[in-house]
N, C-alpha and C positions, 0 to 999 in steps of 0.2 A: 126532595128525595134523600138528601144527605142526612145520615143519622137515623133514618127510619129502619128499624131492625127487620121488618118483614118485607121491605121493598124488593130485595134481591130474590128471596124465595118465591115471590109471586110471579117473577118473569124469567128467572135464571135458575132452573132446577138442576143444573149440571154440576157435578163435582169437579170436573176439569174443564179447561179450555184448550182443546187439542187442535181445533180447526173450525173454519166457518161452515163446513159441510154439515155439521151436526146441529147448527143453530137455525131456528125459524126466523122469518122476517120480523115477527113481533118481538122476539128476544133480541135481535140485532137493534131494532128501533129503540127499545127501552134501554139497552146498554149504551147506545149513543146519547140518549137523553141524560143518563147518569153522567157520562163523560162530559157532556155539554155543561152540566152544572158545575163540574170540577174545573172546567176551563174558565169559568167566570169567577172562581174564588181566588182571593189573594193567596199567595203561596204559603203564608204563615197562618192561615185560618185555624183557630183553635178547635173548632168543631171537628174538622177533618183530622187533626192530630190525635184525637182520642179514639178514632175508629179502629185502628189496628194496634192499639197499645197492648202489649203483652203477647202479640203475635210475632212469629219469626218467619221471615221471607228469605229463602236461599236462592241466590242467582247462580246457576250451574251452567257454564258456557264451555262446551267442548269445541266450539269455533270462536275465533276472535270476533269481537264486536265492540263498537264505540257507542253508536247512537242507542241501540236497543238496550244494552246492559246498563248504561248510564241513566237512560230514561226509566227503566224499571227500578233502579236504585233510588232515584229521586222520588218516584211515585210512592214507593214503600215508606220512605222516610217522612214524606209529607203527610202520610196517614198514621205516623207514629210507630211503625213497626221496627223491630230489630232486624237488621239486614246483614246477611253473610254473603259476600261476593266471592265466588270461586271460579277461576279460569283454569280449565284443564286442557293440557296440550293434546291435540288429536293423535300425536304419535304414541302416547302412552295409554290411550283408551281405545278399545276395540269393541265391536258389537258382541253380543252373546254373554258369556259368563262374566266377563270383566265389567261390562256395563251393569249387569244385575248385581254383582258384588258391590259395586260403587253405590248403587241405589240402596241396597240393604244397609250399608255402612252409614250413609247419610240419613236414612230413615230412622236409624237408632238415635239420631240427634233430635228427633221429633219436630222438624220444621212444619209449619202450618201450610206454607205454599212453597213449591219448587218452581222456579222459572228456568226452563231448560232450552238451550240451543244445541243442536247436534247436526253433524254433517251427513248423517244417514237418515233417509226417509223412514218413518215408522219407529225410530228409536225412542222418541219422546212418548209415544203411545205405549211402547213396551215398558218403559220405566214407570209410567203412571199406574200400571197394573200391580206394581210391587211396593208402592208406598202408601202410607196412611193418610197423608194430607192431600191437598189439591196440587195439580200440575198445570202450568201454563206453557204452551208451546211458543217459544220465542224464535222458531224457525227450525225446521227439520229437513235437511237435504233439499230435494226439489219438490217436497210435498206441500207444506203450508206455512204461512206466517200470519196467523189470524189477527194479531194486534196491529200489524202494519195495515192490513185491509180496513180495520176499524178506524184507525186514525186517518187514513185517506178519505174514508166515507165522512167522517166528522168534519174534516177540512172542507170538503165539497159542500156539505150541508150547511155549514156556517156561512159560506160565501154565497151560495145560490139558493139556499132555503129548501132544497129538496134533493132527492136522488131519482125518484120516479120520473121516467120520461126523458132523462138526459141521455145523450149519445157520447159514449166514452171510447176513446181509442187508446189501447195499451200497445206500446210500440217497442220493439227491440228483441232482446234475448228471451223469448217466451219459453223456449225449451228448458232452460236451466232455472227458471224463476219460480220460486215458491210464492213470491209476492203476486205474480200474475195469476196464479191459480186461486189464491185466496180472494183477490180482488174480483176475478170473474165470477166466483160463486156469490160473493156478497152483493155485487152490483146487480147481477141478474135476479137474485132473490128480492132485491128492493125495487125492481121495476125499471132499471136502467137498460139501455141497449149498449152492447159491448162489441167493439171491433178489435181484432188483434192484427198488428202489422209487423211483418218480419220477413227476412229471406227464408226460403224453403228449408235451408239447413238449420234454422233456429225455430222451427215450428214443431211441436209434438205431433206424432202421427195420428193421435186421436182428438186433435183440437176441435174438429167439427162436431164432436159429440157434446161439447160444453156449452152449446147454445150461443155461439158467437159468430159474427161475420169474419171471414178470413181474407186478408189482403197481403200481397207481396209487393205492392207498389205503394210507397209512402204517400205520394200525391193523391192517389185515388182514395186511399184509406182515411186520410185526414179531412176530406171534403165535408164541411158543415158540422164538424163535431163540436161538442160543448167543452170537453175535457181532453187534453193530450197528456197521457201518462207515459213518460219515458222510463225505460228500464236500463240498468247497468249491464254492459257487456261482460259476462262472467267468465273471463278468460281462464281463471283458476279451475273452473269445472270442465273445461274443454279438453278433450283428448283428440287431437287431430285438427285439421284446418276447416273450421266452420265458416270463416270469412277470409277473403283474400288478404286483406290488411285492414288495420284500423282506419287508415286514410280513405280507402275505398268504402268502408262501412259508413263513415260519416257522410261521404258524398251522397250515398243513396238512402241511408236510414237515420242519419243524425238530424236533430231538429235545429233548423235555422229559421230566420224570418221568411225566407222564400217559401219554405214548406208550410210554415205556420199560417201564412196568408190564405191557405186553402180552408182552414178551419173557420169557425164563426169568429167575427171580429173581437168578441169578448171572451174567447175560449181561454180557459185556465191551463197553466202549465204545471205539471207535477213530476216529481222524481223521488223515489224512496231513499236515494243516497246509498253509499257515497257516489258522487258523480265523477265520471270521466269526462272532463271538459274537452271539447274538440273531438270526442269519439262518438258519444250518443247525444250530446247537446252542446250548442254554441254558448259561450260564456255570456254574451249579451242577452240571449234569450233566457238563460237560467236566472239572471239577475234583474230581469225586467220587473220593476216594482208594481206595475199595473196588472201584469198577467201571471207572473210566477207566484205560486203559493208554497214553494219548497220550504221556506223558513217556517211557515205556518204549520206544515206537516210535522216538523220537529217539535214545535210547541204543543201541538195536539197530542203528540205521542205520550207525554207525561199524563195528561188528563185522561186519555183512554186507558192507560195502564193503571191509573188510580181506580178507575171504574171497575176494571177487571179484578183487581185485588180486593176491592170492597165487595163486589158481588159474590166472589167465591168464598171469602172468609165469613160472610154472613151465613153461609150454608154449613159451616163447620160447627160441630158441637163437641165439647169435651176434648178438644185436641190442643189445648193450651198447655 
């Protein structure tokens, strides 16, 4: 599939990647296939380095990021693109005219792709309406983080060979997590069964409408699951007391071997990072070489983002 000029147009007719919600199961499957082919390539493959030659990818992060921004930069460079990395302090950028003025200024530089992270839900969609190139959502507020869901799916599929029919538990701070929302949409579209496990204070009010089973008891929710996906406790997004203390949170909702024993014996452990060890996950569990695929998630991030950049730029014409 690599290097085939019509491959992306056949299955990815979208100009932007703003969320999983807009994608069909077939588009997700084929995007994962493309990412899988990149995961199997050596990082200095010459065919890949020619694909985005002459293209400009602009990483525009209104929130700080290490994994996502670095992963996108690596992905773009491995495809031969020119990369501009911009970190914009949230204190100097606001929604409304300031964001739109920023978009217009950057659009005048004629980037082919803008990779955007913003602390406000919907801001990336707004920006996408004002630029000429493609936009990839690298996380917007509590809304979506589509490439994280894609890399999680690729990690699972490479380990277990499928997504359909798996029972996945997403545990922790569901309320503030864009990762949870994107994963729920992707996994249910691909035929997996999803459970969410969290204290009532960290569950969205409309969670039952997302086609998931809801548990507030970690032990009951983990019973017989294939995948345990832990989420970071996002204290920076909390205004007020959502949990009594991090120690109490770990006692009831942190993943340790006692709770993990209720899942299937070969259940995989996932975490989107960064991890709060001893808060949402025990260090021994996180580093378990037989069960944890957390490092593989980081590795698959580059392959997935290469696939997304490839697919979107194949759909661009006359924008170099």
